[in-house]
Backbone as numpy.savetxt, mean C-alpha at the origin, in Angstrom:
# Nx Ny Nz CAx CAy CAz Cx Cy Cz
4.52 14.92 18.92 5.05 14.15 17.66 4.36 14.68 16.45
5.12 14.97 15.30 4.60 15.52 14.22 3.68 14.37 13.45
2.96 15.06 12.40 1.92 14.08 11.85 2.79 12.95 11.15
3.75 13.40 10.38 4.69 12.31 9.77 5.24 11.28 10.78
5.91 11.84 11.86 6.47 11.05 12.88 5.47 10.14 13.45
4.16 10.57 13.72 3.07 9.75 14.26 2.62 8.69 13.33
2.63 8.87 12.13 2.19 8.07 11.06 3.36 6.90 10.83
4.51 7.17 11.07 5.57 6.34 10.92 5.66 5.48 12.05
5.40 6.11 13.31 5.33 5.21 14.60 4.23 4.26 14.53
3.13 4.64 13.78 1.96 3.84 13.71 2.27 2.68 12.85
2.76 2.95 11.75 3.08 1.98 10.79 4.11 0.93 11.32
5.19 1.37 12.03 6.14 0.41 12.63 5.41 -0.41 13.66
4.61 0.16 14.54 3.95 -0.50 15.55 3.11 -1.58 14.91
2.26 -1.39 13.95 1.49 -2.24 13.28 2.21 -3.46 12.48
3.48 -3.04 11.94 4.34 -4.08 11.39 4.53 -5.16 12.35
5.10 -4.68 13.47 5.48 -5.72 14.48 4.49 -6.40 15.19
3.51 -5.74 15.64 2.38 -6.05 16.44 1.34 -7.07 15.65
1.13 -6.49 14.41 -0.09 -7.21 13.60 0.48 -7.85 12.26
1.23 -7.20 11.49 1.71 -7.81 10.24 2.43 -9.10 10.32
3.45 -9.00 11.12 4.26 -10.31 11.21 3.46 -11.43 11.63
2.68 -11.24 12.78 2.08 -12.61 13.15 0.80 -12.95 12.23
0.11 -11.92 11.70 -1.14 -12.09 11.13 -1.12 -12.23 9.68
-0.07 -11.82 9.16 0.08 -11.76 7.58 1.08 -12.68 7.15
2.48 -12.27 7.65 3.75 -12.85 7.09 3.81 -14.41 7.67
3.39 -14.47 8.93 3.43 -15.96 9.32 2.61 -16.67 8.71
1.36 -16.31 8.26 0.52 -17.03 7.50 0.91 -17.32 6.10
1.65 -16.45 5.40 2.33 -16.63 4.23 3.65 -17.40 4.25
4.04 -17.65 5.49 5.41 -18.44 5.70 6.61 -17.52 5.00
6.37 -16.17 5.36 7.26 -15.20 4.92 8.08 -14.77 6.09
9.28 -14.55 6.23 10.16 -14.09 7.33 11.06 -12.72 6.90
10.81 -11.71 7.87 11.39 -10.38 7.72 13.02 -10.73 7.87
13.88 -10.05 7.13 15.11 -10.25 7.22 15.92 -8.80 7.57
16.80 -8.71 8.39 17.38 -7.56 8.75 18.32 -7.08 7.50
18.15 -5.69 7.48 18.93 -4.98 6.40 19.71 -3.94 7.03
20.91 -3.54 6.53 21.70 -2.51 7.07 20.81 -1.12 6.88
20.97 -0.42 7.92 20.09 0.87 8.09 20.18 1.90 6.93
21.49 2.05 6.45 21.65 2.88 5.35 20.98 2.27 3.89
21.31 1.20 3.95 20.61 0.41 2.62 19.10 0.49 2.75
18.55 0.28 3.94 17.02 0.15 4.17 16.47 1.70 3.79
17.23 2.78 4.23 16.76 4.06 3.95 16.72 4.36 2.59
17.70 3.91 1.76 17.91 4.22 0.50 16.95 3.20 -0.38
16.54 2.13 -0.01 15.38 1.43 -0.56 14.09 1.90 -0.37
13.92 2.51 0.82 12.63 3.28 1.03 12.49 4.43 0.22
13.55 5.31 0.38 13.51 6.68 -0.51 13.33 6.55 -1.89
14.05 5.63 -2.52 14.48 5.70 -3.93 13.38 4.44 -4.62
13.24 3.53 -3.81 12.41 2.35 -4.49 11.05 1.95 -3.91
10.71 2.65 -2.77 9.45 2.47 -2.16 9.35 1.06 -1.50
10.48 0.70 -0.97 10.56 -0.75 -0.21 10.88 -0.51 1.08
9.79 -0.98 1.89 9.97 -0.93 3.39 10.56 -2.12 4.01
10.45 -3.32 3.58 10.98 -4.53 4.32 11.48 -5.55 3.24
12.50 -6.18 3.41 13.00 -7.33 2.65 12.45 -8.67 3.53
11.92 -9.63 2.83 11.52 -11.02 3.29 12.11 -12.14 2.65
11.93 -13.31 3.11 12.20 -14.50 2.50 11.05 -15.46 2.60
10.67 -16.12 1.52 9.56 -17.04 1.46 9.96 -18.51 1.87
9.27 -19.51 2.07 9.65 -20.83 2.54 10.62 -21.42 1.68
10.81 -20.88 0.45 11.82 -21.51 -0.38 13.19 -20.63 -0.31
13.18 -19.62 0.49 14.33 -18.94 0.64 14.49 -17.75 -0.43
13.48 -17.62 -1.17 13.56 -16.54 -2.17 13.24 -15.26 -1.60
14.07 -14.13 -1.99 13.82 -12.84 -1.57 12.44 -12.10 -1.89
11.94 -11.49 -1.20 10.69 -10.63 -1.37 10.89 -9.19 -0.79
10.39 -8.23 -1.59 10.40 -7.02 -1.19 8.94 -6.43 -1.09
8.61 -5.76 -0.03 7.25 -5.15 0.22 7.26 -3.80 0.50
6.11 -2.95 0.08 5.72 -1.75 0.70 4.57 -2.02 1.63
4.54 -1.36 2.78 3.35 -1.49 3.85 2.75 -0.30 3.79
1.57 -0.47 3.87 0.54 0.87 4.13 -0.50 0.26 4.95
-0.65 0.92 6.20 -1.53 0.64 7.18 -2.38 1.81 7.49
-3.77 1.60 7.70 -4.63 2.63 8.12 -5.28 2.33 9.33
-6.02 3.35 10.17 -6.63 2.97 11.19 -8.21 2.72 10.95
-8.81 2.48 11.82 -10.38 1.86 11.63 -11.26 3.08 11.10
-10.79 4.45 10.93 -11.63 5.30 10.39 -11.75 4.94 8.76
-10.94 4.18 8.17 -11.05 3.78 6.66 -11.77 2.50 6.67
-12.34 1.94 7.55 -12.89 0.64 7.46 -13.92 0.52 6.35
-14.62 1.50 6.12 -15.72 1.40 4.86 -15.15 1.45 3.54
-13.90 1.66 3.47 -13.25 1.74 2.11 -13.03 0.23 1.62
-13.07 0.00 0.27 -12.77 -1.26 -0.23 -11.56 -1.11 -1.29
-10.63 -0.19 -1.09 -9.69 -0.08 -1.92 -8.27 0.14 -1.10
-7.02 -0.09 -1.70 -5.66 0.07 -1.31 -5.22 1.41 -2.03
-4.62 2.26 -1.27 -4.19 3.34 -2.03 -2.68 3.67 -2.08
-2.23 4.32 -2.99 -0.88 4.63 -3.10 -0.75 6.26 -3.43
0.30 6.97 -2.74 0.52 8.38 -3.01 0.77 8.36 -4.54
0.36 9.50 -5.18 0.68 9.77 -6.52 1.36 10.91 -6.90
1.03 12.16 -6.53 1.81 13.29 -6.69 1.81 14.29 -5.56
2.83 14.97 -5.41 2.84 16.18 -4.41 3.36 17.40 -5.22
2.28 18.05 -5.86 2.42 19.29 -6.72 3.11 20.23 -6.00
2.91 20.51 -4.85 3.39 21.66 -4.24 4.82 21.51 -3.67
5.39 20.41 -3.83 6.72 19.98 -3.21 7.86 20.98 -3.99
8.60 21.72 -3.25 9.51 22.59 -3.86 10.64 21.70 -4.62
10.86 20.54 -4.16 11.80 19.72 -4.80 11.14 19.06 -6.13
11.53 19.23 -7.13 10.95 18.65 -8.53 11.12 17.19 -8.50
12.20 16.69 -7.84 12.32 15.21 -7.84 11.47 14.49 -6.87
10.73 15.25 -6.07 9.76 14.56 -5.12 8.31 14.91 -5.53
8.21 15.46 -6.59 6.58 15.68 -7.15 5.99 14.55 -7.38
6.78 13.67 -8.01 6.30 12.18 -8.28 6.37 11.42 -7.13
5.39 10.72 -6.69 5.49 9.95 -5.40 5.57 8.51 -5.53
5.01 7.76 -4.59 5.23 6.33 -4.55 4.75 5.46 -5.66
3.70 6.03 -6.38 3.35 5.41 -7.62 4.42 5.25 -8.76
5.25 6.28 -8.68 6.13 6.31 -9.81 7.45 5.47 -9.39
7.80 5.47 -8.06 9.18 5.02 -7.80 9.11 3.60 -7.22
7.95 3.05 -6.89 7.82 1.78 -6.20 8.20 0.62 -7.04
9.23 0.00 -6.43 9.84 -1.23 -7.00 9.57 -2.51 -6.09
8.82 -2.34 -5.09 8.55 -3.41 -4.24 7.82 -4.61 -5.10
8.08 -5.83 -4.72 7.30 -6.91 -5.37 5.92 -6.84 -5.06
5.60 -6.60 -3.63 4.21 -6.65 -3.14 3.95 -5.38 -2.26
2.64 -5.02 -2.45 2.07 -3.95 -1.48 1.28 -4.74 -0.40
1.59 -4.46 0.83 0.75 -5.04 1.95 0.06 -4.07 2.59
-1.42 -3.90 2.47 -2.07 -2.98 2.71 -3.17 -3.32 3.70
-3.18 -2.77 4.92 -4.21 -3.26 6.01 -4.85 -2.07 6.66
-6.17 -2.39 7.06 -7.00 -1.50 7.82 -7.24 -2.13 9.25
-6.76 -1.24 10.26 -6.67 -1.93 11.63 -7.99 -1.76 12.17
-8.09 -2.40 13.55 -9.44 -2.27 14.26 -9.46 -1.14 15.32
-8.28 -0.33 15.37 -8.11 0.68 16.40 -7.53 1.93 15.76
-7.18 2.83 16.70 -6.89 4.28 16.27 -5.30 4.30 16.31
-4.84 5.14 15.24 -3.38 5.25 15.05 -2.78 5.98 16.14
-3.48 6.87 17.02 -2.86 7.87 17.83 -1.89 7.12 18.99
-0.90 7.84 19.29 0.02 7.14 20.31 -0.79 6.63 21.59
-1.65 7.44 22.05 -2.10 7.23 23.34 -3.30 6.18 23.12
-3.59 5.66 21.86 -4.75 4.70 21.47 -4.15 3.47 21.08
-2.81 3.14 21.19 -2.07 1.95 20.58 -2.73 0.56 21.22
-3.35 0.58 22.36 -3.88 -0.41 22.92 -5.01 -0.98 22.07
-5.61 0.02 21.34 -6.83 -0.59 20.52 -6.50 -1.35 19.34
-5.21 -1.38 18.89 -4.77 -1.99 17.86 -4.48 -3.52 17.99
-5.46 -4.36 17.79 -5.32 -5.74 18.27 -5.56 -6.56 17.00
-5.95 -6.12 15.80 -6.11 -7.01 14.80 -6.49 -6.17 13.51
-6.52 -6.79 12.33 -6.79 -6.06 11.19 -8.28 -6.26 11.00
-8.92 -5.36 10.37 -10.38 -5.64 9.92 -10.27 -6.11 8.60
-9.40 -5.56 7.79 -9.15 -6.37 6.44 -7.75 -6.03 6.05
-7.18 -6.85 5.17 -5.86 -6.54 4.76 -5.74 -7.46 3.28
-4.73 -7.00 2.44 -4.49 -7.58 1.29 -3.02 -7.53 0.85
-2.68 -8.43 0.16 -1.22 -8.48 -0.38 -1.44 -8.54 -1.91
-1.01 -7.30 -2.38 -1.14 -7.19 -4.07 0.16 -7.40 -4.77
0.14 -8.09 -5.78 1.32 -8.27 -6.63 1.57 -7.31 -7.46
2.63 -6.41 -7.13 2.69 -5.13 -7.74 3.55 -5.40 -9.10
4.30 -6.42 -9.29 4.90 -6.77 -10.57 3.84 -7.08 -11.56
2.73 -7.78 -11.24 1.73 -8.09 -12.15 0.97 -6.89 -12.40
0.71 -6.14 -11.45 0.11 -4.80 -11.73 0.75 -3.71 -12.57
2.03 -3.70 -12.38 2.79 -2.91 -13.21 2.84 -3.40 -14.63
2.85 -4.67 -14.97 2.61 -5.20 -16.22 1.44 -4.83 -16.91
0.27 -4.83 -16.04 -0.96 -4.47 -16.64 -0.99 -2.96 -17.00
-0.34 -2.21 -16.19 -0.27 -0.78 -16.32 0.56 -0.50 -17.81
1.64 -1.22 -17.92 2.46 -1.17 -19.11 1.54 -1.47 -20.34
0.72 -2.46 -20.09 -0.14 -2.99 -21.25 -1.38 -2.01 -21.60
-1.54 -0.93 -20.75 -2.61 -0.23 -20.90 -3.90 -0.66 -20.01
-3.78 -1.69 -19.25 -4.92 -2.18 -18.67 -5.19 -1.73 -17.15
-4.31 -0.82 -16.69 -4.40 -0.05 -15.58 -4.21 1.46 -16.02
-5.29 2.11 -15.92 -5.28 3.65 -16.46 -5.54 4.58 -15.28
-4.62 5.46 -15.14 -4.68 6.73 -14.20 -5.62 7.70 -14.95
-6.55 8.08 -14.35 -7.57 9.19 -14.98 -7.51 10.45 -14.02
-6.92 11.35 -14.37 -6.70 12.64 -13.96 -8.01 13.54 -14.18
-8.26 14.54 -13.31 -9.55 15.42 -13.50 -10.75 14.65 -13.62
-10.78 13.46 -13.01 -12.17 12.61 -13.06 -13.14 13.06 -12.06
-14.31 12.98 -12.29 -15.46 13.33 -11.31 -15.63 11.99 -10.56
-15.24 10.93 -11.06 -15.43 9.79 -10.13 -14.48 9.68 -8.99
-14.99 9.01 -7.78 -14.13 9.03 -6.65 -13.77 7.57 -6.37
-14.23 6.60 -7.12 -13.94 5.13 -7.15 -13.40 4.63 -8.45
-12.75 3.45 -8.46 -12.42 3.04 -9.62 -13.60 2.42 -10.49
-13.43 1.94 -11.78 -14.28 1.57 -12.58 -13.54 0.67 -13.67
-14.32 -0.13 -14.30 -13.89 -0.88 -15.53 -14.50 -0.44 -16.81
-13.34 -0.30 -17.66 -13.69 0.28 -19.08 -12.88 -0.37 -19.95
-13.47 -1.12 -20.86 -12.60 -1.91 -21.96 -11.67 -2.91 -21.36
-12.25 -3.58 -20.28 -11.51 -4.52 -19.67 -10.18 -4.09 -18.95
-10.33 -2.70 -18.68 -9.06 -2.02 -17.98 -9.71 -1.43 -16.60
-8.65 -1.50 -15.80 -9.16 -0.86 -14.38 -8.65 0.67 -14.43
-9.73 1.50 -14.33 -9.40 2.93 -14.46 -9.52 3.46 -12.94
-8.51 4.06 -12.60 -8.28 4.61 -11.24 -8.29 6.24 -11.30
-9.13 6.88 -10.60 -9.16 8.38 -10.54 -8.04 8.79 -9.57
-7.46 10.05 -9.96 -6.46 10.70 -9.01 -7.50 11.48 -8.03
-7.25 11.11 -6.67 -7.95 12.03 -5.68 -6.97 12.67 -4.92
-7.50 13.71 -4.17 -6.64 14.75 -3.48 -6.86 14.78 -1.97
-5.86 14.90 -1.22 -5.99 14.89 0.16 -6.67 16.36 0.51
-7.52 16.27 1.54 -8.09 17.45 1.99 -7.22 18.71 2.18
-5.86 18.56 2.82 -5.06 19.55 3.01 -4.29 19.94 1.72
-4.57 19.35 0.72 -3.98 19.75 -0.60 -2.49 19.46 -0.78
-1.92 18.65 0.13 -0.48 18.43 0.19 -0.13 17.35 -0.93
-0.90 16.50 -1.30 -0.69 15.47 -2.22 -2.00 14.75 -2.84
-1.75 14.03 -3.95 -2.90 13.17 -4.47 -2.43 11.81 -4.25
-3.75 10.77 -4.43 -3.26 9.43 -4.36 -4.26 8.75 -5.23
-4.05 7.56 -5.45 -4.82 6.57 -6.31 -5.46 5.46 -5.53
-6.81 5.31 -5.50 -7.42 4.24 -4.95 -7.61 3.10 -5.78
-7.08 1.99 -5.37 -7.19 0.64 -6.27 -8.06 -0.27 -5.62
-9.35 -0.25 -6.41 -10.37 -1.26 -5.79 -10.12 -2.57 -5.82
-10.07 -3.23 -4.56 -9.79 -4.75 -4.37 -10.80 -5.63 -5.08
-12.09 -5.29 -4.82 -13.07 -6.21 -5.60 -12.93 -6.09 -7.09
-12.72 -4.88 -7.67 -12.56 -4.71 -9.18 -11.16 -5.43 -9.65
-10.20 -5.34 -8.80 -8.85 -6.14 -9.13 -9.12 -7.65 -9.12
-9.88 -8.07 -8.06 -10.32 -9.46 -8.14 -11.07 -9.96 -9.18
-12.14 -9.03 -9.54 -12.84 -9.22 -10.82 -12.02 -9.45 -12.03
-11.21 -8.67 -12.29 -10.43 -8.65 -13.51 -9.41 -9.69 -13.54
-8.68 -9.89 -12.48 -7.54 -10.78 -12.52 -7.34 -11.77 -11.31
-8.27 -11.73 -10.41 -8.23 -12.74 -9.36 -6.93 -13.00 -8.69
-6.47 -14.38 -8.47 -5.22 -14.50 -7.78 -4.01 -14.34 -8.59
-4.18 -13.68 -9.79 -2.92 -13.45 -10.39 -2.30 -12.10 -9.73
-3.39 -11.29 -9.24 -3.06 -9.94 -8.69 -3.07 -9.94 -7.29
-3.82 -10.94 -6.55 -3.95 -10.85 -5.09 -3.51 -12.05 -4.72
-2.44 -11.94 -3.94 -1.66 -13.01 -3.33 -2.45 -13.64 -2.16
-2.87 -12.84 -1.26 -4.04 -13.25 -0.09 -4.59 -12.05 0.36
-5.71 -12.40 0.96 -6.51 -11.26 1.49 -7.52 -11.73 2.55
-7.84 -10.71 3.48 -8.76 -11.10 4.39 -9.84 -9.92 4.57
-11.14 -10.04 4.36 -12.02 -8.95 4.70 -12.42 -8.09 3.53
-11.62 -8.03 2.43 -11.94 -7.02 1.36 -13.02 -7.73 0.49
-13.05 -9.15 0.41 -13.92 -9.86 -0.75 -14.96 -10.69 0.11
């Protein structure tokens, strides 16, 4: 299986095995079925992985990102930022630019992502549900700042703003942004964090 296919398979497995019972049921959110063509369009163009409804019947859109236990030491949630080497100019800008989901559901699992290690995936070490509408508003107000060519590898606070460095994957395929959950909590608390476990 390709790396992309393996990652997709891992994410789908974690969604069904862990996210639904351990996050969505806790929030009283229910996943709703969406036409496959519409689902693909929402994913590609709007960064939406799933549609749900809350206890009042209101629609919720989420993007999910799950990592295996290798990333347990990190206290941030990440979003892909740019793919400079992509030959398709429309795909250089990645998740950060296109995402329209209401929430980012980000979790670190207690096991390995590889197909033959799926039995090790029994729980989350930590997870967080971030309010992306709130964070987008802070970005528009200049209170979330993306710092390119930074020597820092972690977020920091400057002038009451969350400063996030652009970081690059080792293979050079893309860059990503780390959003520190403790710093987000320090700046905005429950306005930005719907619920979490293990990050704080």
